[in-house]
DODREN-904226 format. One record per residue (C-alpha): residue in three letters; x, y negated, z negated; residue number from 1. Coordinates in nm, 4 decimals. Last residue first. Example, Ala and Ser with C-alpha at 12.3 -4.5 7.8 and 13.67 -1.06 7.14 Angstrom:
REM residues 2
SER 1.3670 0.1060 -0.7140 2 .
ALA 1.2300 0.4500 -0.7800 1 .
REM end
This chain:
REM residues 414
GLU -1.9643 0.9947 2.8954 414 .
LYS -2.0957 0.8059 2.5956 413 .
LYS -1.8288 0.6722 2.3676 412 .
PRO -1.8454 0.8121 2.0190 411 .
LYS -1.9013 0.5568 1.7402 410 .
LEU -1.6778 0.3241 1.5427 409 .
ILE -1.8928 0.1329 1.2971 408 .
ALA -1.7857 -0.1702 1.0976 407 .
MET -1.9634 -0.3559 0.8207 406 .
GLY -1.8898 -0.6763 0.6301 405 .
LEU -2.0584 -0.7673 0.3062 404 .
GLU -2.1129 -1.1180 0.1699 403 .
ASP -2.4837 -1.1302 0.2616 402 .
LYS -2.5433 -0.8073 0.0689 401 .
ASN -2.3904 -0.9346 -0.2536 400 .
LEU -2.0873 -0.7338 -0.3601 399 .
TYR -1.8546 -0.9921 -0.5146 398 .
GLN -2.0478 -1.1844 -0.7801 397 .
THR -2.3297 -0.9419 -0.8560 396 .
ALA -2.0934 -0.6440 -0.8583 395 .
ALA -1.8573 -0.8350 -1.0883 394 .
THR -2.1363 -0.9180 -1.3345 393 .
GLN -2.2740 -0.5630 -1.3371 392 .
ILE -1.9286 -0.4156 -1.3913 391 .
ASN -1.8475 -0.6561 -1.6747 390 .
LYS -2.1836 -0.5713 -1.8341 389 .
SER -2.0927 -0.2033 -1.8319 388 .
THR -1.7776 -0.2925 -2.0227 387 .
VAL -1.4106 -0.2939 -1.9239 386 .
SER -1.1726 -0.2590 -2.2226 385 .
GLN -1.0123 0.0690 -2.1115 384 .
ILE -0.9237 -0.0768 -1.7729 383 .
ASN -0.7590 -0.3782 -1.9382 382 .
THR -0.5481 -0.1519 -2.1599 381 .
VAL -0.4456 0.0501 -1.8545 380 .
TYR -0.3395 -0.2712 -1.6782 379 .
GLU -0.1442 -0.3830 -1.9840 378 .
GLN 0.0539 -0.0577 -1.9843 377 .
LEU 0.1115 -0.0874 -1.6112 376 .
GLY 0.2447 -0.4424 -1.6317 375 .
LEU 0.4622 -0.3946 -1.9402 374 .
GLU 0.7901 -0.3847 -1.7462 373 .
SER 0.6930 -0.7255 -1.6113 372 .
GLY 0.6929 -0.9084 -1.2784 371 .
PHE 0.3129 -0.8804 -1.2552 370 .
GLN 0.2229 -0.8123 -0.8928 369 .
THR 0.5526 -0.7048 -0.7427 368 .
ASP 0.6491 -0.5277 -1.0655 367 .
MET 0.3284 -0.3274 -1.0626 366 .
TYR 0.3755 -0.2275 -0.6986 365 .
SER 0.7369 -0.1201 -0.7524 364 .
ILE 0.6489 0.0829 -1.0614 363 .
ILE 0.3554 0.2534 -0.8897 362 .
GLU 0.5523 0.3291 -0.5735 361 .
LEU 0.8478 0.4670 -0.7694 360 .
THR 0.6270 0.6893 -0.9821 359 .
ASP 0.4413 0.8154 -0.6736 358 .
HIS 0.7620 0.9716 -0.5405 357 .
SER 0.8665 1.1605 -0.8550 356 .
ASP 0.5132 1.2591 -0.9544 355 .
ASP 0.4504 1.2470 -1.3303 354 .
MET 0.3732 0.8745 -1.3153 353 .
GLY 0.1127 0.9480 -1.0508 352 .
ARG -0.0439 1.2150 -1.2657 351 .
LEU -0.0662 0.9577 -1.5459 350 .
ILE -0.2322 0.7010 -1.3207 349 .
GLY -0.4805 0.9498 -1.1773 348 .
GLY -0.5752 1.0739 -1.5229 347 .
LEU -0.6343 0.7181 -1.6391 346 .
MET -0.8602 0.6501 -1.3410 345 .
ILE -1.0665 0.9643 -1.3901 344 .
GLN -1.0846 0.8971 -1.7647 343 .
LYS -1.2180 0.5467 -1.7007 342 .
VAL -1.4790 0.6902 -1.4656 341 .
ARG -1.5956 0.9344 -1.7340 340 .
GLU -1.6134 0.6574 -1.9931 339 .
LEU -1.8342 0.4469 -1.7663 338 .
GLU -2.0609 0.7402 -1.6885 337 .
GLU -2.1212 0.8094 -2.0579 336 .
GLN -2.1659 0.4412 -2.1427 335 .
SER -2.4382 0.4143 -1.8813 334 .
VAL -2.3858 0.1704 -1.5953 333 .
LEU -2.6204 -0.1261 -1.6288 332 .
THR -2.8899 -0.1548 -1.3631 331 .
THR -2.9564 -0.4457 -1.1254 330 .
GLN -2.6200 -0.5356 -0.9779 329 .
LEU -2.4746 -0.1844 -0.9670 328 .
LYS -2.8043 -0.0669 -0.8154 327 .
GLU -2.7521 -0.3092 -0.5272 326 .
LEU -2.4260 -0.1402 -0.4339 325 .
GLU -2.5949 0.2002 -0.4528 324 .
LYS -2.8797 0.0831 -0.2268 323 .
LEU -2.6319 -0.0624 0.0194 322 .
ILE -2.4628 0.2763 0.0446 321 .
LEU -2.7934 0.4597 0.0994 320 .
LYS -2.9087 0.2067 0.3589 319 .
GLN -2.5835 0.2260 0.5538 318 .
ALA -2.5912 0.6056 0.5520 317 .
LYS -2.9483 0.6045 0.6863 316 .
THR -2.8490 0.3702 0.9681 315 .
ALA -2.5532 0.5899 1.0604 314 .
LYS -2.7493 0.9170 1.0577 313 .
GLN -2.8031 0.9393 1.4354 312 .
THR -2.4323 0.8832 1.4868 311 .
ASN -2.3525 1.1890 1.2749 310 .
ILE -2.1450 1.0684 0.9857 309 .
ALA -1.7902 0.9817 0.8834 308 .
CYS -1.7407 0.7868 0.5610 307 .
ASN -1.5824 0.4749 0.4169 306 .
VAL -1.6641 0.2321 0.1351 305 .
SER -1.4457 -0.0763 0.0969 304 .
LEU -1.3436 -0.3256 -0.1719 303 .
TYR -1.1181 -0.6128 -0.0692 302 .
GLY -0.8357 -0.8128 -0.2209 301 .
PHE -0.5816 -1.0686 -0.1123 300 .
ASP -0.3077 -1.2963 -0.2405 299 .
LEU -0.0539 -1.0830 -0.4258 298 .
GLY -0.2176 -0.7513 -0.3465 297 .
LYS -0.5476 -0.5687 -0.3543 296 .
CYS -0.7348 -0.2615 -0.2349 295 .
HIS -1.0497 -0.1559 -0.4242 294 .
ALA -1.1438 0.1927 -0.3133 293 .
SER -1.4378 0.3985 -0.1912 292 .
ASN -1.4535 0.7409 -0.0394 291 .
VAL -1.7092 0.9565 0.1371 290 .
ASP -1.6601 1.3142 0.2519 289 .
TYR -1.8464 1.5766 0.4517 288 .
THR -2.1260 1.3411 0.5430 287 .
ILE -2.5028 1.3407 0.5918 286 .
ALA -2.5865 1.6132 0.3392 285 .
HIS -2.8678 1.4072 0.1759 284 .
LYS -2.8438 1.5024 -0.1909 283 .
GLU -2.4966 1.6553 -0.2119 282 .
ARG -2.3094 1.4557 0.0498 281 .
LEU -2.4515 1.1040 0.0646 280 .
GLU -2.5898 1.0664 -0.2896 279 .
ILE -2.3490 1.2871 -0.4860 278 .
PHE -2.0400 1.1600 -0.3076 277 .
LEU -2.1766 0.8043 -0.3252 276 .
ARG -2.2242 0.8141 -0.7006 275 .
SER -1.8919 0.9699 -0.7899 274 .
SER -1.8785 1.3120 -0.9556 273 .
THR -1.6933 1.4701 -0.6626 272 .
GLY -1.4129 1.2161 -0.6719 271 .
GLY -1.3640 0.8413 -0.6559 270 .
GLY -1.6395 0.7015 -0.4356 269 .
LEU -1.8720 0.4649 -0.6185 268 .
LEU -1.7377 0.4871 -0.9747 267 .
THR -1.3803 0.4793 -0.8478 266 .
GLY -1.4345 0.1604 -0.6480 265 .
ILE -1.6294 0.0062 -0.9338 264 .
LEU -1.3440 0.0836 -1.1720 263 .
ASP -1.0992 -0.0946 -0.9428 262 .
LEU -1.3448 -0.3841 -0.9292 261 .
VAL -1.3347 -0.4120 -1.3090 260 .
PRO -0.9548 -0.3841 -1.3168 259 .
ALA -0.9293 -0.6730 -1.0647 258 .
ASP -1.1724 -0.9038 -1.2468 257 .
LYS -0.9028 -1.0794 -1.4515 256 .
HIS -0.7171 -1.1746 -1.1341 255 .
THR -0.3609 -1.0459 -1.1085 254 .
ALA -0.4260 -0.8063 -0.8194 253 .
ASN -0.5960 -1.0565 -0.5912 252 .
ILE -0.9695 -1.1140 -0.5523 251 .
THR -1.2661 -0.9757 -0.3548 250 .
ARG -1.3567 -0.9642 0.0126 249 .
ALA -1.6348 -0.7163 0.0824 248 .
GLY -1.6686 -0.3774 0.2447 247 .
ILE -1.8589 -0.1289 0.4562 246 .
SER -1.6843 0.1243 0.6813 245 .
LEU -1.8635 0.3769 0.9006 244 .
TYR -1.7080 0.6279 1.1364 243 .
SER -1.9356 0.7881 1.3935 242 .
GLN -1.8901 1.1521 1.4806 241 .
THR -1.7827 1.3421 1.7937 240 .
ILE -1.4641 1.1561 1.8821 239 .
GLY -1.2823 1.1694 2.2169 238 .
ALA -1.3793 0.8332 2.3565 237 .
LYS -1.4211 0.5376 2.1248 236 .
GLU -1.7044 0.2893 2.0990 235 .
LYS -1.7095 -0.0303 1.9000 234 .
MET -1.9438 -0.1899 1.6491 233 .
VAL -1.9287 -0.4962 1.4274 232 .
LEU -2.1979 -0.5443 1.1632 231 .
GLY -2.2277 -0.8526 0.9429 230 .
LYS -1.9952 -1.1177 1.0791 229 .
PRO -1.8260 -1.1732 0.7439 228 .
LYS -1.8823 -1.5122 0.5779 227 .
ASN -1.6282 -1.7836 0.6366 226 .
SER -1.4385 -1.9526 0.3548 225 .
GLU -1.1150 -1.7567 0.3610 224 .
SER -0.8273 -1.9649 0.2291 223 .
ARG -0.5269 -2.0239 0.4516 222 .
VAL -0.2113 -1.8318 0.3638 221 .
GLN 0.1190 -2.0149 0.3195 220 .
PRO 0.4192 -1.8022 0.4086 219 .
THR 0.6600 -1.7419 0.1175 218 .
SER 1.0025 -1.8998 0.1532 217 .
PRO 1.3102 -1.6805 0.1566 216 .
LYS 1.5282 -1.6781 -0.1586 215 .
GLU 1.8711 -1.8150 -0.0663 214 .
THR 2.1573 -1.5676 -0.0658 213 .
LYS 2.3339 -1.3671 -0.3357 212 .
GLU 2.6235 -1.1544 -0.2187 211 .
LYS 2.6107 -0.7868 -0.3068 210 .
ASN 2.8573 -0.7079 -0.5840 209 .
SER 2.5786 -0.6390 -0.8349 208 .
PHE 2.4787 -0.3395 -0.6223 207 .
SER 2.8062 -0.1578 -0.6878 206 .
GLY 2.7931 -0.2268 -1.0605 205 .
LEU 2.4308 -0.1174 -1.0806 204 .
ILE 2.5243 0.2198 -0.9354 203 .
ASN 2.8249 0.2662 -1.1613 202 .
ASP 2.6291 0.1600 -1.4707 201 .
GLN 2.3459 0.4040 -1.3974 200 .
THR 2.5837 0.6905 -1.3316 199 .
LYS 2.7597 0.6239 -1.6602 198 .
LYS 2.4315 0.5899 -1.8509 197 .
ASN 2.2980 0.9265 -1.7345 196 .
PHE 2.0475 1.0174 -1.4646 195 .
ASN 1.7483 1.2535 -1.4453 194 .
GLY 1.4440 1.0799 -1.2993 193 .
SER 1.4064 0.7183 -1.1949 192 .
LEU 1.6124 0.4254 -1.0674 191 .
ILE 1.4313 0.1386 -0.8991 190 .
LEU 1.6130 -0.1426 -0.7182 189 .
ARG 1.4134 -0.4522 -0.6384 188 .
MET 1.4746 -0.6878 -0.3507 187 .
ASN 1.4355 -1.0516 -0.2461 186 .
GLN 1.7214 -1.1842 -0.4609 185 .
PRO 1.9362 -0.8987 -0.3304 184 .
GLY 1.9134 -1.0224 0.0303 183 .
TYR 1.7259 -0.8575 0.3152 182 .
ASN 1.4850 -1.1404 0.3982 181 .
ILE 1.6735 -1.3988 0.6016 180 .
LYS 1.9282 -1.1667 0.7638 179 .
HIS 1.6669 -0.9053 0.8487 178 .
GLU 1.4409 -1.1667 1.0075 177 .
GLN 1.7391 -1.2907 1.2116 176 .
ALA 1.8304 -0.9389 1.3240 175 .
LEU 1.4753 -0.8784 1.4429 174 .
GLN 1.4683 -1.2003 1.6439 173 .
PRO 1.8119 -1.1250 1.7901 172 .
LEU 1.6916 -0.7724 1.8852 171 .
THR 1.3945 -0.9050 2.0780 170 .
LEU 1.0187 -0.8586 2.0269 169 .
HIS 0.8167 -0.8790 2.3468 168 .
LYS 0.7142 -0.5127 2.3660 167 .
ILE 0.6402 -0.5012 1.9920 166 .
THR 0.4145 -0.8062 2.0163 165 .
LYS 0.2198 -0.6585 2.3104 164 .
PRO 0.1867 -0.3147 2.1476 163 .
TYR 0.0362 -0.4764 1.8367 162 .
GLY 0.1971 -0.4628 1.4943 161 .
GLY 0.2800 -0.1635 1.2772 160 .
ILE 0.1071 -0.3062 0.9699 159 .
PRO -0.2093 -0.3840 1.1646 158 .
ARG -0.3364 -0.7456 1.1437 157 .
ARG -0.6348 -0.8455 0.9288 156 .
ILE -0.4036 -0.8379 0.6280 155 .
PRO -0.2432 -1.1473 0.7810 154 .
HIS -0.5161 -1.3657 0.6249 153 .
HIS -0.6968 -1.5974 0.8659 152 .
GLU -1.0392 -1.4606 0.9626 151 .
PHE -1.0669 -1.1829 0.7078 150 .
LEU -1.3740 -0.9654 0.6514 149 .
ASN -1.4492 -0.8680 1.0115 148 .
GLU -1.0872 -0.8166 1.1132 147 .
LEU -1.0503 -0.6096 0.7968 146 .
LEU -1.3517 -0.3958 0.8896 145 .
MET -1.2258 -0.3314 1.2431 144 .
GLU -0.8835 -0.2354 1.1099 143 .
GLU -1.0553 0.0094 0.8732 142 .
VAL -1.2504 0.1534 1.1685 141 .
LYS -0.9270 0.2120 1.3614 140 .
ILE -0.7503 0.3816 1.0723 139 .
THR -1.0337 0.6295 1.0182 138 .
PRO -1.0651 0.6809 1.3947 137 .
ALA -0.7028 0.7935 1.4435 136 .
ASP -0.6181 0.7716 1.8165 135 .
ALA -0.4948 0.4138 1.7776 134 .
VAL -0.2443 0.5428 1.5203 133 .
GLU -0.0982 0.7783 1.7804 132 .
ALA -0.0686 0.4940 2.0306 131 .
LEU 0.0996 0.2813 1.7648 130 .
GLU 0.3486 0.5603 1.6981 129 .
ASN 0.4277 0.5955 2.0680 128 .
LEU 0.4884 0.2200 2.0842 127 .
ILE 0.7093 0.2595 1.7773 126 .
ILE 0.9174 0.5286 1.9476 125 .
LYS 0.9611 0.3153 2.2597 124 .
GLN 1.0872 0.0224 2.0525 123 .
GLU 1.3067 0.2598 1.8543 122 .
VAL 1.4870 0.3621 2.1737 121 .
GLU 1.5281 0.0037 2.2942 120 .
PHE 1.6700 -0.1029 1.9583 119 .
LYS 1.9022 0.1982 1.9672 118 .
THR 2.0507 0.0714 2.2938 117 .
SER 2.0816 -0.2786 2.1494 116 .
GLU 2.2823 -0.1592 1.8500 115 .
PHE 2.2156 -0.2972 1.5019 114 .
VAL 2.4895 -0.4078 1.2600 113 .
ASN 2.3742 -0.5991 0.9523 112 .
GLY 2.4338 -0.3495 0.6712 111 .
PHE 2.2482 -0.4427 0.3526 110 .
PHE 1.9636 -0.1932 0.3756 109 .
LEU 2.1329 0.1099 0.5308 108 .
ASP 2.4623 0.0628 0.3468 107 .
SER 2.2873 0.0287 0.0107 106 .
LEU 2.0889 0.3466 0.0749 105 .
ILE 2.4087 0.5306 0.1647 104 .
LYS 2.5937 0.4046 -0.1418 103 .
SER 2.2974 0.4996 -0.3641 102 .
ALA 2.2969 0.8527 -0.2217 101 .
ASP 2.6597 0.9072 -0.3194 100 .
GLU 2.5855 0.7784 -0.6701 99 .
LEU 2.2842 1.0087 -0.7022 98 .
LYS 2.4630 1.3253 -0.5935 97 .
GLU 2.5148 1.4687 -0.9436 96 .
PRO 2.1475 1.4144 -1.0250 95 .
LEU 2.0240 1.6210 -0.7289 94 .
VAL 1.8513 1.3985 -0.4788 93 .
ASP 1.5383 1.1999 -0.3935 92 .
VAL 1.6116 0.8908 -0.1857 91 .
VAL 1.3504 0.6204 -0.1330 90 .
GLY 1.3558 0.3284 0.1090 89 .
ALA 1.0967 0.0555 0.0852 88 .
VAL 0.9583 -0.2213 0.3042 87 .
GLN 0.7269 -0.4475 0.1110 86 .
GLU 0.4043 -0.6456 0.0877 85 .
ARG 0.1572 -0.4931 0.3315 84 .
ASP 0.3261 -0.1564 0.3683 83 .
THR 0.6368 -0.0245 0.5354 82 .
TYR 0.7988 0.3131 0.4780 81 .
LEU 1.1332 0.4893 0.4500 80 .
ASP 1.1798 0.8350 0.2998 79 .
LEU 1.5150 1.0071 0.2493 78 .
VAL 1.5480 1.3625 0.1204 77 .
GLY 1.8263 1.5289 -0.0750 76 .
GLY 1.9967 1.8655 -0.0783 75 .
PHE 2.3547 1.7487 -0.0359 74 .
ASN 2.3714 1.7496 0.3420 73 .
GLU 2.0154 1.6157 0.3629 72 .
ILE 2.1300 1.2682 0.2601 71 .
SER 2.3756 1.2864 0.5531 70 .
ARG 2.0883 1.2311 0.7928 69 .
SER 2.0467 0.8678 0.6904 68 .
GLN 2.4186 0.8003 0.7167 67 .
GLY 2.4573 0.9626 1.0576 66 .
ILE 2.1614 0.7734 1.1999 65 .
ARG 2.2939 0.4496 1.0538 64 .
HIS 2.6374 0.5050 1.2076 63 .
GLU 2.4883 0.5832 1.5474 62 .
SER 2.2952 0.2577 1.5255 61 .
GLY 1.9453 0.1253 1.4537 60 .
GLY 1.7895 0.4559 1.3462 59 .
ALA 1.7801 0.4476 0.9665 58 .
LEU 1.7414 0.0751 0.9034 57 .
MET 1.6115 0.0232 1.2574 56 .
HIS 1.2775 0.1871 1.1856 55 .
GLU 1.2268 -0.0319 0.8767 54 .
ILE 1.3184 -0.3356 1.0875 53 .
PHE 1.0382 -0.2455 1.3283 52 .
HIS 0.7895 -0.2242 1.0387 51 .
ALA 0.8816 -0.5759 0.9288 50 .
VAL 0.8732 -0.6930 1.2941 49 .
GLY 0.5174 -0.5714 1.3537 48 .
VAL 0.3630 -0.9135 1.4132 47 .
LEU 0.6378 -1.1461 1.5326 46 .
GLU 0.4246 -1.4423 1.6490 45 .
GLU 0.2314 -1.4341 1.3234 44 .
PRO 0.5502 -1.4618 1.1203 43 .
GLU 0.6097 -1.1710 0.8762 42 .
GLN 0.5070 -1.1869 0.5096 41 .
ASN 0.1842 -0.9846 0.5233 40 .
SER 0.3519 -0.7050 0.7227 39 .
GLY 0.6010 -0.6371 0.4476 38 .
TYR 0.8977 -0.8353 0.3234 37 .
GLU 0.9551 -0.8053 -0.0495 36 .
VAL 1.2320 -0.5495 0.0022 35 .
ALA 1.2251 -0.2236 -0.1944 34 .
LEU 1.5248 -0.0045 -0.2774 33 .
ALA 1.4385 0.3281 -0.4341 32 .
LEU 1.6532 0.5782 -0.6207 31 .
GLN 1.5306 0.9136 -0.7411 30 .
ALA 1.6856 1.1825 -0.9600 29 .
THR 1.6205 1.5563 -0.9709 28 .
ASN 1.5589 1.8355 -1.2211 27 .
ALA 1.3566 1.6182 -1.4579 26 .
GLN 1.3889 1.6585 -1.8363 25 .
PRO 1.5872 1.3345 -1.8767 24 .
ARG 1.3146 1.1148 -1.7238 23 .
PRO 1.4704 0.7684 -1.6991 22 .
TYR 1.2599 0.4771 -1.5659 21 .
LEU 1.4884 0.1854 -1.4866 20 .
LEU 1.3770 -0.1198 -1.2873 19 .
VAL 1.6424 -0.3541 -1.1474 18 .
THR 1.5645 -0.6929 -0.9904 17 .
LEU 1.8465 -0.8216 -0.7705 16 .
GLY 1.9065 -1.1944 -0.8251 15 .
ASN 2.2852 -1.1979 -0.7765 14 .
SER 2.3432 -1.2090 -1.1532 13 .
LEU 2.1392 -0.8927 -1.2026 12 .
VAL 1.7772 -0.8998 -1.3192 11 .
LYS 1.6626 -0.6481 -1.5789 10 .
ARG 1.3591 -0.4297 -1.6391 9 .
GLN 1.3253 -0.1119 -1.8431 8 .
TRP 1.0167 0.1001 -1.7923 7 .
VAL 0.6827 0.1292 -1.9721 6 .
LEU 0.3914 0.3625 -1.8974 5 .
SER 0.5392 0.6712 -2.0648 4 .
ASN 0.5977 0.4671 -2.3805 3 .
SER 0.2256 0.3934 -2.4064 2 .
MET 0.1248 0.7602 -2.3969 1 .
REM end
């Protein structure tokens, strides 16, 4: 199993990080290019610019549109996305078309020509996207929770930005952010699936010719010393249930307690055998689904519990969730339950590494956090070494009631 969790890592002379994960038995090959410039790295006055650049990569000119669509001409797919710490482009193609796809991906990311007319089109598209996101109650309540938990950290801002910042963003501002951040020293190239040494060398040779530029500075993030506000509540028209989110600030991905908190997230709400699923759904039937997860990155972390309930049951749901959090602090998790949760997490990791798209995300995330081809293997080892006492200690330290934030989005009365 250990070999399946390790990839090859090298850094080219121009600073481009290369991660190789060959799978000779696969029917397809994947290439991803990830830029360490997500919503957490953008200037506060340009909130949403990282996501806007992602739109412009494939839609910012007639040439770009033609290039991105041409992937489909030889049976491939192109996926572009923005998250908190990166913008990524992924192509999934037949092995014999991998070199052609790599040239297209390189052109989209390193090209610096954007057309003003396409900028205006994408601006309207993004505003439509933000409106669609605003209609999604699960996303809205998470934003409410993050605004409650974090006073300064950019994670409190939506990845897509605000309509007002998108409306005022200019093409020169976008082009400048692209110029500063889209250099090889701020990127990682990931090659996975079925590819041979010749194809690999040709692709790396073409990317090694990209000119090295100065590494962009990392924004300084103020520490969070304030306590959450307790409960924040908003109303929304057009929904029939209330959406509840409870969470706490934790630690970043490289902290020694991160694997412990990941296990806590799975223990609480990871699957049908999780404590909150059994308590809220099976025993009390007050929700269809409840989930919990520990989200973390380079300089942030938070654990959250989320569910949708009848408005009249919101108080009961809060009490049941708080009771389970308190139980983690007062009662040791049994060895049987602990081993089951570890198996759930291990199974999820291995399934992810078997999935062509998830593999690239996992590898990119692990390299961002740990900068090592052994990052995932070491993470699994750390998960396997967590004890019941570790869980109790972490729950006591991070999940105290007075450190929790809560958010409820409830139906607006007519």
